[in-house]
C-alpha positions in Angstrom: 7.0 -17.4 6.8 10.4 -15.9 6.8 10.9 -16.8 10.4 10.1 -20.4 9.7 12.6 -20.4 6.9 15.3 -19.0 9.2 14.5 -21.7 11.8 14.7 -24.4 9.1 17.9 -23.1 7.7 19.7 -22.7 11.1 18.3 -25.7 12.9 20.8 -28.5 13.4 18.0 -31.0 13.2 17.2 -33.2 10.1 15.4 -31.3 7.5 12.4 -32.5 5.5 13.1 -32.7 1.8 9.7 -31.3 0.9 9.7 -28.7 3.6 9.0 -25.7 1.2 6.1 -27.4 -0.4 4.1 -26.4 2.7 4.7 -22.7 1.8 3.7 -22.9 -1.9 0.1 -22.2 -2.8 -1.9 -25.3 -3.0 1.1 -27.5 -3.2 2.1 -26.5 -6.7 5.5 -27.9 -6.8 6.6 -25.8 -9.8 5.9 -22.6 -7.9 8.2 -20.5 -5.7 7.7 -19.0 -2.3 8.9 -15.5 -1.5 10.4 -14.2 1.6 11.1 -10.6 2.6 13.1 -9.1 5.6 12.9 -5.4 6.4 15.4 -4.0 8.8 15.0 -0.4 10.1 18.1 1.3 11.5 18.5 4.8 12.7 19.9 6.0 9.4 17.9 3.9 7.0 16.0 0.8 5.9 17.5 -2.4 4.5 15.2 -4.7 2.5 16.3 -8.3 1.6 13.9 -10.2 -0.7 14.4 -13.8 -1.9 12.5 -16.8 -3.2 13.0 -20.6 -3.1 11.4 -23.4 -5.0 9.7 -26.4 -3.5 13.1 -28.1 -3.0 14.4 -25.2 -1.0 16.8 -24.0 -3.7 17.3 -20.3 -4.0 15.6 -19.0 -7.1 16.2 -15.2 -6.7 17.3 -12.6 -4.2 17.9 -8.9 -4.0 19.1 -6.2 -1.6 18.0 -2.6 -1.3 19.3 0.1 1.1 17.0 3.1 1.4 15.3 2.1 -1.8 18.6 2.0 -3.6 19.3 -1.2 -5.4 22.5 -3.0 -4.2 22.2 -6.4 -6.0 19.8 -8.7 -7.7 20.1 -12.3 -8.7 17.4 -14.0 -10.8 16.9 -16.1 -13.9 20.5 -17.1 -14.0 21.9 -13.6 -13.9 23.5 -11.5 -11.2 23.8 -7.7 -11.1 25.4 -5.6 -8.5 25.9 -1.8 -8.0 29.5 -1.6 -9.2 29.9 2.0 -8.0 29.3 0.8 -4.5 31.0 -2.5 -4.8 33.8 -2.4 -7.4 35.1 -5.8 -8.2 36.9 -7.8 -10.9 34.7 -9.8 -13.4 35.9 -13.1 -11.9 34.5 -12.2 -8.5 31.2 -11.0 -10.0 31.0 -14.3 -11.9 31.7 -16.3 -8.7 28.9 -14.4 -6.8 26.5 -15.1 -9.7 27.3 -18.8 -9.8 27.2 -19.5 -6.0 23.7 -18.4 -5.4 22.9 -21.1 -2.9 26.0 -20.6 -0.6 24.8 -17.9 1.7 21.1 -18.8 2.1 
């Protein structure tokens, strides 16, 4: 399913408004559909997990590197590993409020 999501997101063609309803179990429009990408590199594994609702809006996402949590966004909150990614509170708030920009 993740490949279909990439294709839908990157395609320059017109997109169906209810595209993600096809992925949700039995057409339950209040549900969410989850996607997961696992990338294996010589020195480790990167896992990116995210979910979207029936309208294609990002509901949650997270990133782990070698099972070490990097960031997580869900239920209106955003958390990031501040030791690895030190930042001002303003930047962290912007990342938390712009959930749909990069997906």
